[in-house]
N, C-alpha and C positions, 0 to 999 in steps of 0.2 A: 666258769663260765661263757657260755660261747658269743658270739659277738652280738647276736639280737640281743641276747642280756641282758649285754653291755650296753648296745644304744639306746636299748627301752630307758636304763639305769636315768642316763643320762638325760634323758626326756621328761623322767618325774625329777630331775633335781634343777636341772634349768625354769619347769613348773612351778615347783617349790619356790623359787627362786625371787620368780616374776609374779608370782600372786600375793609374798609378800613385798614386793616394790609396791603394785597396785595400791593393795591393804593402805600401807602407810600414803602415798599421793593421794589417796580417794577419802581418807577421814577427813583432810583439813577440810577448813569450811571458810571464809576470807570474811574477819572479823570488821570488815569497811563495808559490806555490800549491804543494802538501800531497795528498798520499793517504790515501784515504779506505777503506778495509773493507769487504767483504761479507760476507755467509754462509757461502757459500763460500773467503772465504781470496782471494778478486781486488779489483785494487785501481784506483781512478779518480781519474785527478788532479785538482781542482778548486781555484779559488780565490777563501776566505772576506773576506767582504764585510761585516759589521757581522751576524755569523754567521749567513750566510744563503751558500751555495754557488752559485759563479760560473761560468764560463769561463776557460779560464786566459789568451785573449787580455785579456783588460780589465779596464784602470786601479786599481790602489785605492781610488783618487779617486771612481770613479762617484758613488756616493750622497751626497758632500760634494760635488760638484761640479757634482748637481739641486739640493741645498740654496740653492749663493748662481744656478742657471742665472735667463735674463730674458727669462718666454713675451711672446709679442705676442694681441694679444685675437683677433687671423685665424689662429695656432695652430691646426691640429688634429693633436692623439697621437692614436695608435692603439699603445692595450695590451691586450698578451695576456698568457700562458704560454706557453711554447717550442709550436712546431709545431699551432699555432691557425687557420694562413691568412692571418698578420698580413700577409706580402710582396705575396697577390694580392689583398687589403684595400687596400695600399698604392696598390696601379695604380691600383684605382678608384676610389681619392680623389684621385689626382692628375690623374687625368685628369677629372674630373670639375670640379676648380678651376681647372687652369691647358690645357685645351683637349683634347678629343678625340683630334687630330691629335699634340698636343703630347711632344714629342722624350723616350722615358724609358730612357735607357741600363739596358743590365744589371744594371750594379754600382750603380746612381745609388739600388736602396732600398737597398743595406749601407751608404749611406757617410750614408744618413738615418737611420740606430739612433743612440738618442742614446745607449744604452751603449758602443757604439763611436767616436761620431763628436761627441763634443759640441762640442770648437771649434768642430770645421767646419761643421758646422751652424747656429751662430751665424751664420756667413755668409750663409743663403741665402736665396733670393730668395722673398720674401710673395706670397699667406696659405706658406706654411712647414707640410711633409707629414714628420711625427716619426711614426717608433714606437720601440716599446720595449719589455721583459718588469721594468721595476721593480713591485713590489709597491707598493701605495698607500702604505705608510707613510715610501716612500722618493722616490718621484715628487717632480717639483720645486713646491714650495706655490704658486709664480709663476702654474704652471695654473690656479691655483683662482681665486687673484686676479684675475686678469685677464679672467678666465672664459673662456679654452680649452676650444676643443670638443673631447671627450675619445670615440674610439669605444673600448669595449670589447666585445672578442671574444671569445666563450670557442668553446670545441671538446667535445664529450664527452671525457672527461675520461676515457676507459679509450682511445679514440683515438688523440689526444693524446698520453697515456704510452706508448703503439708509438712511435708515431712518434719519440719521444724518446729511446728504448735504443735502433730501429736509428740515425738521426741516430748518438749517439752514439760507438756499437761501430764506425761505418764512417769516424769522424775520429780522425787521429792523434793531438793536440793532449787530448784523455780519456784515449790509452794503458787502453782498457778491453775486455778481451773477457770477461766475465762472461755469466754463466747470466742467465736471466729469472729463476728466484729469485734469484739475487743483485742485481741491479737491484731486484725487489720489495723488496728489504729496508734498500736504500738508502732505497727510496723512502720507506718507510714510516718510519725514521729521518730523513728531510728531509735527506738526507744527497745528493740527484742536482741540481745545478744549476739553480742557480732556487726550489730548494725543492720543497714540493708545491701541483699543483692546490688543492685545498682552498685552503689560506693564502692564496693568486696571489687568486683567485676569489672567494673570503668579501671580502679586505676594498674590494676594487675594487665587489663588488657591493652592499654598506655603503652604499659614496659616492653609487654611481649612485643610491640609491632619493630624493636630497632634492635629487638636481642636476641642475637642465635639462639641463645644458650636457654629459652623457653619455649615449652612445646604447650603450642594450645591443646587437651585434650576435651571434643565434648563426650559429655556421657552416654549422650543417645548412642552416637555413632558409635560407640565400643560397647554400649551394649545390642544392636543390629545387627556387628558384624564384627565381633569379640578379638576375630585371627587377624584381623588386615589392621586394625590399630594395634593389636601387641607387637606384631611384624613393625609399622608404626615405631611403636615405643624402643623398639630394638634396637634399631636404626638413631634412633638420636642419642639414645645410652654411648652404647660401644658401636658408633660408625666405622666400618670396615669390620668388623667380626660375621663371620658366616651362623648362619641360624637355620638348619635345615626345617623342613619342610615337617618332618616330623616332631620335633626341636618346640616349635612353634606350637603341634599340636597336642604336647603333650603340656607345655604351656595355656594355653587354652582351658583341656580339663581339669589341670590342678585346682586353676583361680575360678573355675565357673561357679559363677554367683549365690546359686542354689543348692552347693555343694556345702558351700562358705558357709551360707547360713545353720543349717545345720550341724553343721561342724565348732562354730564360735555359742551357737544358745548355750553351750555347758555356762559360757562366764556371764552369763549378764548379771549378777549376784553382785559382785564387783560396781557394776558400774550406775546400775538403779541407786545403789547407796550410798553412792558418790556423788550422785545428779550426773553423770553421763549415758546413764542408760541402753539398753539394743543399741548396738552398734549398727545391726545392719534391718532398714526396711526392706518388704518386699520390692522396691525398685523399680518398679513396674513404671511405664512411661505417659504420660497422661493421666494419672490420676487427678489433676486438679479439676479435671471435666465433672468428678463428682462432688465438689469441697467450693468451688466458687459461685455464688449468687450472679447472676446475671448485674447485680446492683453493683457488687466486690471487683466484679472483676472490669467495671466500666470503668470505677476509682483506681485498680490496680493498672489498666491500660497509662491511665494518665497520669500516676504515678511512674510508669515503668519509659514511656519518652522523655518526661521531663525533666529525668535524670542521664540516660542515653540517648539523648537524637543529637549530640552533637560531639560524637567518638564513633566510629566505623566500626559496628558490632553486628557488618550484616553475614559472614561467614560462621558466628553462635548458629544462626535458625531459628531464632528466637523472635527476632524482630517483626517478623511477618506473619505468624501465627498469632500475635498480641492485637493485631487489628483481625482478627478470627472470632 
């Protein structure tokens, strides 16, 4: 058997192991789930943990597990509200830290989600690249004690919200087929899974102001100029390490969003069954313009300013857009 055959065999073995792990993780449905009702009387199935709605595939111990989780100084955490591009950024960081040609199986990203695979992550090789949708107040405190790096990924809330609505609708676990008005009524009451973008972003934004180990990454900037922000990520993750432009260009090509969407389409079966869904949407900027009605957008503007006007968020680039 030549080296290529050896390599392919190793990849096949890793893929099989990842498939088995994902089947086990996504087969779990928490019996503590309940239904929330929107303004039209449609119901959505959610799991409440410490007053915050979550997906029903998660265990009720997420927050308590976070409190006792042991972080490493070389851990890298990707924190975000759902549908903000965390799977894309996870692959960029994974390759920056473990090598451009390191094997990244299509299920490996999901096995690296703290909220889903807390126990498994404990045994990952270092440096660990871990993603999560936890709010700041529920994140492992050991991250900050150890000085682990955190990339807080933020996307235009309107685009993220549209993607989250579509995601929830196509997943069996949520059992929701409500209208846009219905979804927004739940959102404004903080009853959608993971709560509102504003509460999530505000907490992490405030933490980032005085913490040099947090890198605020704007999804739209990464889409517009991936090479620039891959370069900035590399400098943040490994200060003093030299990456030449050829290396960085290869990272950009390997993690092109369209390429990743095609490569990962084969594993949708695990997510639809488990309520996690297809992980990549089209990733376009400004899709909200074809989704919100004028009245819905006005309601959202009021909600946004109610929660965000008392925190400096001008560098996000969204506050001006919410006035348009």
